[in-house]
KOLMARKOL-353506 format. One record per residue (C-alpha): x, y, z; residue number from 1. Coordinates in Angstrom, 2 decimals. Example, Ala and Ser with C-alpha at 12.3 -4.5 7.8 and 13.67 -1.06 7.14 Angstrom:
2
[[12.30; -4.50; 7.80]; 1],
[[13.67; -1.06; 7.14]; 2],
END
This chain:
352
[[-0.05; 0.10; 0.21]; 1],
[[2.87; 2.41; 0.86]; 2],
[[3.96; 2.21; -2.81]; 3],
[[0.87; 3.96; -4.16]; 4],
[[-0.35; 7.62; -3.76]; 5],
[[-4.05; 7.42; -3.39]; 6],
[[-6.45; 10.14; -4.78]; 7],
[[-10.10; 9.67; -4.30]; 8],
[[-12.59; 11.42; -6.53]; 9],
[[-15.94; 12.22; -4.83]; 10],
[[-17.65; 13.98; -7.87]; 11],
[[-17.83; 13.61; -11.45]; 12],
[[-19.36; 17.04; -12.45]; 13],
[[-16.44; 18.07; -14.48]; 14],
[[-14.79; 14.51; -14.81]; 15],
[[-12.17; 14.50; -17.44]; 16],
[[-13.81; 12.04; -19.97]; 17],
[[-10.64; 11.93; -22.06]; 18],
[[-8.89; 10.22; -19.11]; 19],
[[-11.45; 8.66; -16.85]; 20],
[[-13.12; 5.93; -19.12]; 21],
[[-14.55; 3.08; -17.17]; 22],
[[-18.09; 1.40; -16.32]; 23],
[[-20.33; 4.22; -15.47]; 24],
[[-22.73; 1.87; -13.78]; 25],
[[-20.37; 1.14; -10.96]; 26],
[[-20.26; 2.58; -7.48]; 27],
[[-16.37; 1.62; -6.96]; 28],
[[-13.73; 1.88; -9.64]; 29],
[[-10.08; 2.13; -9.48]; 30],
[[-7.39; 3.32; -11.81]; 31],
[[-3.92; 2.31; -11.45]; 32],
[[-1.98; 5.00; -13.23]; 33],
[[1.32; 6.68; -13.49]; 34],
[[2.04; 10.40; -12.41]; 35],
[[2.16; 11.17; -16.25]; 36],
[[-1.41; 9.69; -16.66]; 37],
[[-0.41; 6.57; -18.25]; 38],
[[-2.78; 3.76; -17.17]; 39],
[[-1.67; 0.46; -16.13]; 40],
[[-5.01; -1.13; -15.30]; 41],
[[-8.43; -0.78; -13.96]; 42],
[[-10.25; -2.62; -11.03]; 43],
[[-13.98; -2.71; -10.22]; 44],
[[-16.62; -4.96; -11.71]; 45],
[[-20.38; -5.63; -11.16]; 46],
[[-22.85; -7.85; -12.73]; 47],
[[-26.04; -7.74; -10.44]; 48],
[[-28.16; -5.66; -8.20]; 49],
[[-28.31; -7.90; -5.24]; 50],
[[-24.69; -9.11; -5.05]; 51],
[[-22.74; -5.79; -6.01]; 52],
[[-19.30; -7.19; -4.52]; 53],
[[-19.43; -10.55; -6.31]; 54],
[[-16.53; -9.93; -8.54]; 55],
[[-14.29; -7.95; -5.96]; 56],
[[-12.41; -8.83; -3.11]; 57],
[[-9.66; -7.48; -0.88]; 58],
[[-7.33; -10.21; -2.09]; 59],
[[-8.17; -9.68; -5.60]; 60],
[[-7.54; -6.00; -5.33]; 61],
[[-4.09; -6.55; -3.76]; 62],
[[-3.04; -9.08; -6.45]; 63],
[[-4.10; -6.43; -9.08]; 64],
[[-2.14; -3.71; -7.35]; 65],
[[0.91; -6.09; -7.24]; 66],
[[0.44; -6.69; -11.04]; 67],
[[0.05; -2.82; -11.81]; 68],
[[3.50; -2.41; -9.57]; 69],
[[5.33; -4.80; -11.78]; 70],
[[4.26; -2.55; -14.78]; 71],
[[5.36; 0.45; -12.97]; 72],
[[8.72; -1.07; -12.33]; 73],
[[9.28; -1.63; -16.09]; 74],
[[7.86; 1.83; -17.13]; 75],
[[8.70; 3.55; -19.53]; 76],
[[10.37; 0.68; -21.38]; 77],
[[7.05; -0.89; -21.66]; 78],
[[5.16; 2.17; -22.80]; 79],
[[4.33; 0.73; -26.10]; 80],
[[2.93; -2.37; -24.63]; 81],
[[0.52; -0.27; -22.54]; 82],
[[-0.91; 1.57; -25.39]; 83],
[[-4.11; -0.40; -25.63]; 84],
[[-5.02; 0.37; -21.93]; 85],
[[-5.08; 4.09; -22.68]; 86],
[[-8.37; 5.97; -23.03]; 87],
[[-9.56; 6.07; -26.47]; 88],
[[-10.65; 9.55; -28.30]; 89],
[[-13.74; 10.81; -27.05]; 90],
[[-16.20; 13.44; -28.39]; 91],
[[-16.84; 15.17; -25.08]; 92],
[[-14.25; 16.47; -22.65]; 93],
[[-16.49; 16.60; -19.73]; 94],
[[-20.17; 15.63; -18.75]; 95],
[[-21.05; 19.27; -19.05]; 96],
[[-20.09; 19.02; -22.87]; 97],
[[-22.88; 16.41; -23.49]; 98],
[[-25.92; 18.20; -24.79]; 99],
[[-28.54; 16.96; -22.37]; 100],
[[-26.23; 17.66; -19.31]; 101],
[[-24.98; 21.03; -20.40]; 102],
[[-25.48; 23.73; -17.78]; 103],
[[-27.49; 21.29; -15.24]; 104],
[[-24.61; 20.89; -12.85]; 105],
[[-22.10; 23.41; -11.56]; 106],
[[-18.31; 22.45; -11.25]; 107],
[[-18.55; 22.29; -7.45]; 108],
[[-21.02; 20.60; -5.16]; 109],
[[-23.54; 22.52; -2.95]; 110],
[[-22.01; 21.13; 0.32]; 111],
[[-23.97; 23.57; 2.43]; 112],
[[-27.43; 23.12; 0.62]; 113],
[[-28.83; 20.49; -1.88]; 114],
[[-25.70; 18.26; -2.22]; 115],
[[-27.50; 15.25; -3.65]; 116],
[[-29.27; 17.36; -6.25]; 117],
[[-26.12; 19.20; -7.11]; 118],
[[-24.09; 15.93; -7.53]; 119],
[[-23.96; 14.39; -11.23]; 120],
[[-24.09; 10.71; -10.90]; 121],
[[-21.80; 8.56; -12.97]; 122],
[[-24.47; 6.68; -14.86]; 123],
[[-25.96; 9.83; -16.23]; 124],
[[-23.03; 10.17; -18.30]; 125],
[[-24.03; 6.89; -20.30]; 126],
[[-27.68; 7.94; -20.17]; 127],
[[-26.69; 11.19; -22.00]; 128],
[[-24.55; 9.66; -24.62]; 129],
[[-27.58; 7.24; -25.55]; 130],
[[-29.96; 10.12; -25.58]; 131],
[[-28.21; 11.80; -28.33]; 132],
[[-28.99; 8.93; -30.76]; 133],
[[-32.65; 8.60; -29.24]; 134],
[[-33.32; 12.28; -29.75]; 135],
[[-32.11; 12.06; -33.30]; 136],
[[-34.31; 9.12; -33.99]; 137],
[[-31.05; 6.99; -34.73]; 138],
[[-30.42; 3.56; -33.54]; 139],
[[-28.20; 3.49; -30.36]; 140],
[[-24.86; 1.47; -31.12]; 141],
[[-24.20; -1.73; -29.73]; 142],
[[-21.22; -0.39; -27.92]; 143],
[[-23.49; 2.05; -25.85]; 144],
[[-26.37; -0.54; -25.48]; 145],
[[-23.92; -3.38; -24.19]; 146],
[[-20.97; -1.69; -22.44]; 147],
[[-18.12; -3.26; -20.73]; 148],
[[-19.18; -6.91; -21.32]; 149],
[[-18.03; -9.33; -18.75]; 150],
[[-15.80; -12.20; -19.51]; 151],
[[-18.63; -14.61; -19.43]; 152],
[[-19.58; -13.49; -22.96]; 153],
[[-16.43; -15.49; -23.92]; 154],
[[-17.42; -18.43; -21.74]; 155],
[[-14.97; -17.41; -18.91]; 156],
[[-15.53; -16.77; -15.27]; 157],
[[-12.43; -15.37; -13.19]; 158],
[[-11.65; -15.91; -9.69]; 159],
[[-12.32; -12.67; -7.78]; 160],
[[-9.62; -13.49; -5.09]; 161],
[[-7.03; -13.66; -8.07]; 162],
[[-5.56; -11.23; -10.56]; 163],
[[-7.02; -13.20; -13.47]; 164],
[[-7.12; -16.95; -12.75]; 165],
[[-9.95; -18.79; -14.69]; 166],
[[-12.39; -20.58; -12.39]; 167],
[[-14.61; -21.76; -15.07]; 168],
[[-14.89; -22.24; -18.74]; 169],
[[-18.26; -22.92; -20.33]; 170],
[[-18.52; -26.03; -22.45]; 171],
[[-18.94; -25.17; -26.14]; 172],
[[-17.80; -21.56; -25.54]; 173],
[[-15.50; -19.56; -27.72]; 174],
[[-12.88; -19.87; -24.92]; 175],
[[-13.14; -23.54; -24.68]; 176],
[[-12.80; -23.91; -28.40]; 177],
[[-9.51; -21.90; -28.12]; 178],
[[-8.26; -24.42; -25.66]; 179],
[[-8.27; -22.23; -22.54]; 180],
[[-9.19; -24.48; -19.54]; 181],
[[-10.06; -23.98; -15.76]; 182],
[[-7.01; -23.13; -13.50]; 183],
[[-5.29; -21.13; -16.60]; 184],
[[-4.05; -17.75; -15.61]; 185],
[[-4.87; -15.07; -18.24]; 186],
[[-1.73; -12.96; -18.73]; 187],
[[-2.58; -10.89; -21.78]; 188],
[[-5.81; -10.44; -23.99]; 189],
[[-5.59; -8.78; -27.40]; 190],
[[-2.01; -7.72; -26.62]; 191],
[[-2.83; -5.98; -23.25]; 192],
[[-1.59; -7.14; -19.71]; 193],
[[-4.38; -8.17; -17.62]; 194],
[[-4.39; -7.08; -14.06]; 195],
[[-8.15; -7.68; -13.28]; 196],
[[-11.56; -8.62; -14.48]; 197],
[[-12.14; -4.99; -15.27]; 198],
[[-9.06; -5.02; -17.65]; 199],
[[-10.67; -7.87; -19.59]; 200],
[[-13.91; -5.78; -19.78]; 201],
[[-11.74; -2.77; -21.25]; 202],
[[-10.34; -4.97; -23.82]; 203],
[[-13.84; -6.51; -24.90]; 204],
[[-15.52; -3.01; -24.81]; 205],
[[-13.11; -1.91; -27.49]; 206],
[[-13.05; -5.12; -29.48]; 207],
[[-14.43; -5.58; -32.98]; 208],
[[-17.81; -7.02; -33.63]; 209],
[[-16.27; -10.17; -35.01]; 210],
[[-12.83; -11.47; -35.67]; 211],
[[-9.94; -13.08; -33.89]; 212],
[[-8.78; -12.25; -30.37]; 213],
[[-5.32; -13.36; -29.15]; 214],
[[-4.81; -14.47; -25.60]; 215],
[[-1.75; -15.64; -23.52]; 216],
[[-2.22; -17.90; -20.69]; 217],
[[-0.09; -19.52; -18.13]; 218],
[[-0.56; -23.28; -17.39]; 219],
[[1.46; -24.75; -14.80]; 220],
[[5.00; -23.40; -15.90]; 221],
[[4.25; -23.05; -19.58]; 222],
[[2.82; -19.87; -21.36]; 223],
[[0.31; -20.86; -24.19]; 224],
[[-0.87; -18.54; -27.03]; 225],
[[-4.56; -18.98; -27.75]; 226],
[[-6.74; -17.53; -30.27]; 227],
[[-10.52; -16.71; -29.46]; 228],
[[-12.94; -16.29; -32.20]; 229],
[[-15.49; -13.71; -31.76]; 230],
[[-18.71; -14.55; -33.92]; 231],
[[-20.99; -11.88; -35.03]; 232],
[[-23.25; -10.40; -32.26]; 233],
[[-21.12; -11.76; -29.55]; 234],
[[-21.49; -8.51; -27.53]; 235],
[[-25.24; -9.08; -27.40]; 236],
[[-24.81; -11.97; -24.96]; 237],
[[-24.19; -9.43; -22.29]; 238],
[[-26.69; -9.08; -19.49]; 239],
[[-27.53; -5.34; -19.07]; 240],
[[-30.72; -5.93; -16.97]; 241],
[[-29.16; -4.98; -13.59]; 242],
[[-27.63; -1.75; -14.88]; 243],
[[-28.90; 1.57; -13.52]; 244],
[[-28.54; 2.70; -17.01]; 245],
[[-31.18; 0.66; -18.24]; 246],
[[-33.91; 2.72; -16.60]; 247],
[[-33.79; 5.21; -19.38]; 248],
[[-34.12; 2.37; -21.87]; 249],
[[-37.19; 1.20; -19.95]; 250],
[[-38.63; 4.73; -20.23]; 251],
[[-37.94; 4.86; -23.81]; 252],
[[-39.63; 1.56; -24.91]; 253],
[[-41.29; -0.25; -21.83]; 254],
[[-43.05; 2.76; -20.43]; 255],
[[-41.55; 2.00; -17.04]; 256],
[[-42.10; -1.79; -17.04]; 257],
[[-39.67; -4.09; -15.20]; 258],
[[-39.72; -7.66; -16.59]; 259],
[[-38.62; -11.22; -15.37]; 260],
[[-38.46; -14.26; -17.45]; 261],
[[-41.20; -16.84; -17.18]; 262],
[[-39.58; -20.14; -15.98]; 263],
[[-39.80; -23.10; -18.39]; 264],
[[-41.88; -24.88; -15.95]; 265],
[[-44.72; -22.37; -16.03]; 266],
[[-44.91; -21.82; -19.72]; 267],
[[-47.18; -24.53; -20.48]; 268],
[[-49.64; -23.28; -17.93]; 269],
[[-50.12; -20.17; -20.24]; 270],
[[-49.86; -22.02; -23.34]; 271],
[[-46.36; -21.04; -24.45]; 272],
[[-43.61; -23.04; -25.89]; 273],
[[-40.05; -22.94; -24.71]; 274],
[[-38.72; -20.82; -27.61]; 275],
[[-41.44; -18.14; -27.38]; 276],
[[-41.32; -14.67; -25.82]; 277],
[[-42.44; -14.78; -22.05]; 278],
[[-41.56; -11.87; -19.92]; 279],
[[-43.68; -11.23; -17.07]; 280],
[[-44.24; -7.68; -15.68]; 281],
[[-43.13; -7.69; -11.91]; 282],
[[-43.25; -3.74; -11.75]; 283],
[[-45.15; -0.92; -13.44]; 284],
[[-43.98; 2.39; -13.11]; 285],
[[-46.25; 5.04; -11.55]; 286],
[[-45.11; 8.42; -12.48]; 287],
[[-44.43; 10.69; -15.53]; 288],
[[-42.86; 8.96; -18.54]; 289],
[[-42.23; 6.05; -16.41]; 290],
[[-45.99; 5.51; -16.27]; 291],
[[-46.65; 5.37; -19.91]; 292],
[[-47.31; 1.74; -19.69]; 293],
[[-49.77; 2.05; -16.71]; 294],
[[-51.68; 4.51; -18.78]; 295],
[[-51.67; 2.08; -21.72]; 296],
[[-53.38; -0.48; -19.66]; 297],
[[-50.55; -2.68; -18.46]; 298],
[[-50.67; -4.54; -15.01]; 299],
[[-48.16; -6.32; -12.75]; 300],
[[-48.29; -9.91; -13.70]; 301],
[[-49.03; -9.55; -17.40]; 302],
[[-47.00; -11.80; -19.40]; 303],
[[-45.75; -10.24; -22.60]; 304],
[[-45.80; -12.80; -25.47]; 305],
[[-45.36; -10.57; -28.49]; 306],
[[-43.66; -7.06; -28.78]; 307],
[[-43.85; -5.19; -32.28]; 308],
[[-44.60; -8.61; -33.80]; 309],
[[-41.50; -10.26; -32.27]; 310],
[[-42.20; -13.39; -30.64]; 311],
[[-38.65; -14.93; -29.86]; 312],
[[-37.75; -16.08; -26.49]; 313],
[[-35.85; -12.86; -25.74]; 314],
[[-34.21; -11.65; -22.22]; 315],
[[-34.97; -8.45; -20.84]; 316],
[[-31.71; -7.28; -22.25]; 317],
[[-32.48; -8.36; -25.89]; 318],
[[-35.83; -6.49; -25.67]; 319],
[[-34.22; -3.45; -24.37]; 320],
[[-31.74; -3.67; -27.33]; 321],
[[-34.48; -4.07; -29.78]; 322],
[[-36.20; -0.98; -28.20]; 323],
[[-33.01; 1.15; -28.47]; 324],
[[-32.26; 0.11; -32.10]; 325],
[[-35.33; -0.69; -33.96]; 326],
[[-38.00; 1.83; -32.53]; 327],
[[-38.46; 5.45; -32.77]; 328],
[[-39.91; 8.09; -30.43]; 329],
[[-43.42; 9.20; -31.24]; 330],
[[-44.56; 5.92; -32.60]; 331],
[[-46.54; 2.95; -30.79]; 332],
[[-45.97; -0.63; -30.98]; 333],
[[-48.47; -3.49; -30.69]; 334],
[[-48.04; -5.59; -27.61]; 335],
[[-49.75; -8.99; -26.79]; 336],
[[-50.22; -10.11; -23.35]; 337],
[[-51.58; -12.92; -21.27]; 338],
[[-53.69; -11.90; -18.29]; 339],
[[-55.50; -14.28; -16.24]; 340],
[[-55.46; -16.93; -19.36]; 341],
[[-56.84; -14.33; -21.71]; 342],
[[-54.77; -12.81; -24.72]; 343],
[[-55.11; -9.03; -24.81]; 344],
[[-53.59; -6.49; -27.40]; 345],
[[-52.26; -3.39; -26.17]; 346],
[[-50.53; -0.44; -27.65]; 347],
[[-47.28; 0.91; -26.06]; 348],
[[-45.92; 4.49; -26.93]; 349],
[[-42.27; 4.76; -27.61]; 350],
[[-40.61; 7.73; -25.88]; 351],
[[-37.41; 9.80; -25.94]; 352],
END
């Protein structure tokens, strides 16, 4: 610990977005950085609402810090090796430069007054970037709909108490096909030194829509090169339903509805096959734009079986992606629901 200088940022009102690029749905994120602002790595990962610390441990953080120190000890000789870890070019220098946020928040917090209302929340940065496309009637790009994918899109799970030791490889996954196995230690991915799960997410966030991704793993005393095949739409395997930034997406296209998948065992009771759409409404928004579904006649317990003519067995994430990319504000889409055994047709307004 005494080898680091700790700096804590407690506000993002004028955050330098050309430097601090991370998962804006997090409540805790770490940058390992040289004094000249060269980034060695990132730490901080989340995949659910209920278990926010699932991927973070004191042991894992300590090992990531040790890995960052090794990179630091070899700096600047390894500067070229660190190129991929650096921030990418951004259109906006600060949140205040994003149109929907411009002028809404002062540079400093109102510590003596309405401090909560004066503080820009991290997730609002992503919200505002998506709103640019939605307001213009354009599809929101995959990278903004499915940000910072977890390693599981490659079929991998990493041990949170380690730097990057693989605790599970899903059968028939891209990683398994590449030869990666449980117990392997991920050393580099796409040419970048990996110091944490967040580093893997950074690589995936900037990866192509399809192609080959090189990996280097350590198995026992051997270093083994691997090649992971990214098939088209791999990014869409990401679960975004837990993210705070999905609330604006729900406003845009579900009118404030929150869904849960109907278990396979219950599908037959409502006459649905295993491959058909079956999303049960477990919450209906009550106010403002989040009450659009309520005004349209939706109720808690309704089961959506068709959305704008789409009947495939979608997850909530897939439905939100369809809304973000295939619907337009000011239109309505037909929605079929099952309520008390009866099929009902409703119209749902699409909003900004």
